[in-house]
C-alpha positions as CSV (number, residue, x, y, z in Angstrom):
1,X,0.0,0.1,-0.1
2,X,1.0,3.7,-1.1
3,X,1.4,6.4,1.4
4,X,-0.1,9.7,-0.2
5,X,2.0,12.9,0.7
6,X,0.1,15.8,0.9
7,X,1.2,18.4,-2.2
8,X,1.6,21.9,-0.5
9,X,0.1,24.7,-3.1
10,X,3.0,27.4,-3.4
11,X,1.1,30.6,-3.2
12,X,1.3,31.9,-6.6
13,X,-0.9,29.0,-8.2
14,X,-3.2,29.7,-4.6
15,X,-4.4,33.0,-6.2
16,X,-4.1,31.9,-9.7
17,X,-6.9,29.6,-9.0
18,X,-8.8,31.4,-6.2
19,X,-8.7,34.8,-9.4
20,X,-9.9,31.9,-11.8
21,X,-12.8,30.8,-9.7
22,X,-13.9,33.5,-8.8
23,X,-13.9,34.7,-13.0
24,X,-16.5,32.6,-13.0
25,X,-15.6,31.1,-16.4
26,X,-14.6,28.0,-15.4
27,X,-16.6,25.5,-12.6
28,X,-14.7,24.7,-9.5
29,X,-15.1,20.9,-10.5
30,X,-13.5,21.5,-13.3
31,X,-10.1,24.0,-12.3
32,X,-9.8,20.9,-9.9
33,X,-9.0,18.7,-13.0
34,X,-7.3,21.0,-14.6
35,X,-4.7,21.9,-11.4
36,X,-5.7,18.0,-10.0
37,X,-6.8,19.5,-6.8
38,X,-9.6,19.0,-4.5
39,X,-12.8,21.2,-4.8
40,X,-13.0,22.4,-1.1
41,X,-9.0,23.5,-1.5
42,X,-10.4,25.9,-4.2
43,X,-13.3,26.9,-2.1
44,X,-11.0,27.7,0.8
45,X,-8.1,29.9,-1.7
46,X,-11.1,31.3,-3.1
47,X,-12.9,32.8,0.9
48,X,-9.2,33.8,1.9
49,X,-8.9,36.1,-1.3
50,X,-12.0,37.4,-0.1
51,X,-11.3,37.8,3.7
52,X,-7.5,39.2,3.0
53,X,-8.4,41.1,-0.6
54,X,-9.4,44.6,1.8
55,X,-5.6,43.9,4.0
56,X,-4.5,44.9,0.1
57,X,-5.5,48.8,0.1
58,X,-5.3,49.1,4.0
59,X,-2.7,52.1,4.4
60,X,0.4,50.3,5.8
61,X,-0.9,48.5,8.0
62,X,0.7,45.6,7.7
63,X,4.2,47.6,6.7
64,X,4.0,49.0,10.4
65,X,3.5,45.6,12.2
66,X,6.2,44.3,10.2
67,X,8.0,47.2,11.3
68,X,7.7,47.1,15.0
69,X,8.9,43.8,14.6
70,X,11.9,44.7,13.4
71,X,12.0,48.0,15.6
72,X,11.7,45.1,18.2
73,X,14.1,42.2,17.0
74,X,16.9,45.4,16.8
75,X,16.2,46.2,20.4
76,X,17.0,42.5,21.3
77,X,20.2,42.3,19.8
78,X,20.9,45.8,21.0
79,X,20.5,44.4,24.7
80,X,22.4,41.1,23.4
81,X,25.3,43.2,22.1
82,X,25.6,45.1,25.5
83,X,25.9,43.2,27.4
84,X,28.6,40.9,25.7
85,X,30.5,44.0,25.3
86,X,30.0,44.7,29.1
87,X,31.1,40.8,30.2
88,X,34.1,41.3,28.0
89,X,35.7,44.7,29.3
90,X,35.7,42.8,32.4
91,X,37.2,40.2,31.7
92,X,40.0,42.4,30.3
93,X,39.9,44.2,33.3
94,X,39.3,47.7,31.7
């Protein structure tokens, strides 16, 4: 008995299939056959695209959270480097 492995969809293919599903030029069954996917995967991708579409037009909402995460990461690195510097300066007797 062979074990099936799950096929991971990359974001590009997922977006392409979801957009085709939104255009209604082909049925979900036809798209599933064309891309060798389960219809549930296409419905889920279509829903995800619709739900996330507003984020595309938001003014920097996603960018702001990315910037905040980057700032926090940099503060953490600064703290780590400060501790290392203090440790090494005490070790060297300065």
